[in-house]
C-alpha positions in Angstrom: -23.4 -8.2 -14.7 -23.9 -9.1 -18.3 -21.9 -6.9 -20.5 -24.0 -5.8 -23.8 -21.0 -5.3 -26.1 -18.5 -4.4 -23.5 -16.7 -1.1 -24.9 -13.7 -0.2 -22.6 -13.0 3.8 -22.3 -9.9 5.0 -23.6 -10.2 7.9 -21.0 -7.7 6.2 -18.5 -4.3 6.4 -17.4 -3.0 3.3 -16.2 -0.2 4.1 -13.7 0.3 0.4 -12.1 3.8 0.3 -13.7 4.7 3.6 -12.3 6.8 4.0 -8.8 7.3 7.1 -6.5 4.3 9.2 -7.5 4.7 8.6 -11.4 8.6 8.7 -12.2 9.2 6.1 -14.9 12.4 4.2 -14.0 14.9 3.7 -16.9 14.0 6.5 -19.0 14.4 10.6 -19.6 16.5 12.1 -16.5 17.2 8.2 -15.2 18.8 7.2 -18.2 21.1 10.5 -18.5 22.1 9.4 -14.7 22.8 6.0 -15.5 24.8 6.9 -18.9 27.2 9.0 -16.7 27.7 6.5 -14.6 28.6 4.3 -17.4 31.0 6.8 -19.0 33.2 7.1 -15.6 33.6 3.1 -15.5 35.1 3.5 -19.1 31.7 2.4 -21.1 30.1 3.5 -23.7 27.2 5.7 -22.6 25.4 5.6 -26.1 24.8 2.1 -25.1 22.3 3.3 -22.5 21.2 6.6 -24.2 20.4 4.7 -27.1 17.6 2.5 -25.4 14.5 4.5 -25.6 11.6 3.3 -23.3 9.8 2.4 -26.4 13.0 -0.1 -27.4 13.0 -1.0 -23.9 9.5 -2.3 -23.8 10.1 -4.2 -27.4 12.9 -6.1 -25.9 11.3 -6.6 -22.3 7.3 -6.9 -22.6 5.7 -6.2 -19.5 4.1 -9.1 -17.9 0.5 -8.9 -17.1 -0.8 -7.5 -14.1 -2.5 -9.3 -11.4 -5.4 -7.0 -11.3 -5.9 -6.7 -15.1 -9.2 -8.0 -15.2 -10.1 -5.7 -12.9 -8.6 -2.9 -15.2 -10.6 -3.9 -18.2 -13.8 -4.0 -15.9 -13.2 -0.5 -14.8 -12.6 0.6 -18.4 -15.9 -0.9 -19.4 -17.8 0.6 -16.4 -16.4 4.1 -17.5 -17.2 3.7 -20.8 -20.8 3.1 -19.9 -21.0 6.4 -17.7 -19.4 8.3 -20.6 -22.5 7.1 -22.9 -25.4 7.6 -20.3 -24.2 11.1 -19.0 -23.5 12.4 -22.8 -27.2 11.4 -23.3 -28.1 12.9 -20.3 -26.5 16.0 -20.5 -27.6 16.6 -24.3 -31.3 15.9 -23.3 -30.6 19.2 -21.2 -29.0 21.0 -24.3 -25.4 20.9 -22.6 -22.4 18.9 -23.6 -20.6 16.4 -21.3 -17.0 16.3 -20.6 -15.6 13.2 -19.9 -13.3 12.7 -17.3 -10.1 10.9 -17.0 -9.5 7.8 -14.5 -6.1 7.3 -13.2 -5.6 3.7 -12.2 -2.5 3.1 -9.6 -0.7 0.8 -7.4 0.6 2.2 -4.0 0.8 5.7 -4.3 0.8 8.4 -7.5 0.0 12.3 -7.9 -2.9 13.9 -8.4 -4.0 17.7 -8.9 -5.3 17.3 -5.2 -2.1 16.2 -3.9 -0.7 12.5 -3.3 -3.2 9.9 -3.6 -2.2 6.6 -1.7 -3.8 3.1 -1.4 -5.1 4.5 2.0 -7.0 7.6 0.4 -9.7 5.3 -1.3 -11.0 6.1 -4.7 -11.6 9.9 -5.0 -12.3 12.3 -7.6 -10.1 15.5 -8.0 -12.1 18.7 -9.3 -8.5 20.4 -9.8 -7.8 18.3 -12.7 -11.1 16.6 -13.2 -9.8 13.2 -12.9 -10.7 10.0 -10.9 -8.3 7.8 -8.5 -8.2 4.1 -7.5 -5.9 2.2 -6.6 -7.6 -1.2 -7.7 -6.4 -3.3 -4.7 -9.4 -1.2 -3.3 -11.8 -3.9 -4.8 -10.4 -6.4 -2.5 -10.5 -4.2 0.7 -14.3 -3.7 -0.7 -14.9 -7.4 -0.6 -12.9 -8.2 2.6 -12.5 -5.5 4.7 -16.1 -3.9 4.1 -18.0 -7.6 3.2 -19.3 -6.1 0.0 -18.0 -8.5 -3.1 -19.1 -8.6 -6.3 -18.8 -6.6 -9.7 -21.6 -4.4 -9.6 -20.3 -3.1 -6.1 -17.3 -2.2 -8.1 -19.3 -0.5 -10.5 -21.1 1.4 -7.8 -17.9 2.8 -6.7 -17.1 4.0 -9.8 -20.4 5.3 -10.9 -20.1 7.2 -7.2 -16.8 9.2 -8.2 -18.3 9.8 -11.8 -21.3 11.2 -9.9 -18.6 14.0 -8.2 -17.6 14.6 -11.9 -20.9 15.3 -12.7 -21.6 17.8 -9.8 -18.4 19.5 -10.9 -19.6 20.3 -14.5 -23.3 21.4 -12.8 -21.7 24.2 -11.0 -22.5 22.3 -7.7 -18.9 21.5 -6.3 -18.2 25.1 -6.7 -21.1 26.5 -4.8 -20.3 24.2 -1.8 -16.5 25.0 -1.6 -17.6 28.8 -1.6 -19.4 27.8 1.7 -16.8 26.2 2.9 -14.9 29.5 4.1 -18.0 30.7 6.0 -19.0 27.7 7.9 -17.5 25.6 10.9 -16.1 22.3 10.1 -19.4 21.0 12.1 -21.4 23.0 9.7 -19.8 22.1 6.4 -20.0 18.1 7.1 -23.6 18.5 6.7 -23.0 20.2 3.1 -20.6 17.7 2.5 -23.0 14.7 3.6 -25.5 16.2 1.0 -22.7 16.3 -1.7 -21.7 12.7 -1.1 -25.3 11.2 -1.2 -26.2 13.2 -4.3 -23.4 11.2 -6.1 -25.0 8.0 -4.7 -27.9 9.1 -6.6 -26.0 9.6 -9.7 -24.8 6.7 -9.5 -28.1 4.9 -9.1 -29.3 7.2 -12.2 -26.5 5.7 -14.3 -27.5 2.2 -13.4 -31.1 2.8 -14.1 -30.2 4.1 -17.6 -27.4 1.8 -18.6 -29.3 -1.3 -17.7 -30.5 -3.0 -21.1 -27.9 -0.4 -23.0 -24.1 -1.5 -21.4 -25.4 -4.3 -19.2 -28.3 -6.7 -17.7 -28.5 -7.2 -14.3 -27.8 -10.5 -13.0 -29.6 -12.0 -9.6 -28.1 -10.3 -6.9 -26.3 -7.6 -8.8 -28.6 -4.9 -7.0 -27.9 -6.3 -3.8 -24.4 -6.5 -4.0 -24.4 -2.3 -4.6 -26.9 -1.8 -1.6 -24.4 -3.8 0.2 -21.8 -1.8 -0.7 -23.3 1.7 -0.1 -24.6 0.1 3.4 -21.2 -1.0 4.4 -19.2 2.2 3.6 -21.8 4.5 5.4 -20.2 6.8 8.0 -22.1 5.2 10.8 -20.9 1.5 9.9 -17.1 3.0 9.6 -17.1 4.9 12.8 -18.6 1.8 14.8 -15.6 -0.1 13.6 -12.9 2.2 13.9 -13.9 4.2 17.1 -16.4 1.6 18.5 -19.1 4.5 18.7 -20.9 6.8 16.3 -20.3 10.7 16.1 -23.3 12.2 13.7 -21.5 15.4 13.7 -18.5 14.3 12.3 -20.4 12.3 9.8 -19.4 13.6 6.1 -20.5 10.8 3.6 -23.7 10.1 5.2 -25.3 7.3 7.4 -25.5 3.6 5.6 -29.2 4.3 5.6 -29.2 7.3 3.7 -26.3 6.1 1.1 -28.8 2.9 0.3 -31.7 5.6 0.2 -30.3 8.1 -2.4 -28.6 5.1 -4.5 -32.1 3.6 -4.9 -33.9 6.5 -5.5 -31.6 7.0 -8.3 -32.0 3.5 -9.5 -35.6 3.7 -9.5 -36.4 6.8 -11.0 -33.5 7.3 -13.4 -34.5 11.3 -13.2 -31.5 13.4 -12.6 -34.2 16.0 -11.4 -35.0 14.2 -8.3 -31.7 14.0 -6.7 -32.0 17.5 -4.7 -30.5 16.1 -1.8 -29.5 19.3 -0.4 -33.0 21.1 0.1 -34.9 17.4 0.6 -35.6 16.0 4.3 -37.2 12.8 3.1 -34.2 11.1 4.4 -34.3 12.7 8.0 -35.7 9.6 9.7 -33.0 7.6 8.4 -30.4 9.1 10.6 
């Protein structure tokens, strides 16, 4: 990808320097506890309490983190999705509410529960935030065999696609179905939800090309490789040794590639009704 301008989004919470679910060490309650200990040992607790997080940061600037380039890239992709979806919503006479993206390492808390490295990137409709442990990019390359910057961009755009679904009321409709369906039945609904997010990722790429970035040789193949690599059938084959279609929650590799490609080709949000379409039925 060759960026055209490269604006970075400000809607990012960088929690990579936090541990234990987001509790900052060295400030707040932690400082009070340390001050009490100092006092009991005969020292001046003011020496601790007067050291605010800001003054500590001034005295000891944080070292650059190993994944800062990935963080910068993530902010650029998020900014691009903001520009494109704001435009698309405006064309429909609506306002796009930009989501917040949370970058973390290891573990943090979300409105949907604890987020860990093993969770993979996800969107939480409860707090309307995207969560990603940036080490997932390495996993995408090493475990799934899908390296490249556009593969990374596809992952972010897919999660933003869920935010779009939330704003359009689609997530609320599918949540209402959950209580009336068996797990097997709802899995099929979940697949359709995920495939539509893939389609929306393709729509973003279609409309962002030439505005936010220019495609370079191999870019589209990177995204298709990623979509193919994280299909339910591929993952089940790797983890179980066999495929169980009734347990699919995201769609087969072929389905995910199909819907991303359709969004990329058309750039038309109206052509992504995955719930009432059977055009991918031969791709199971």
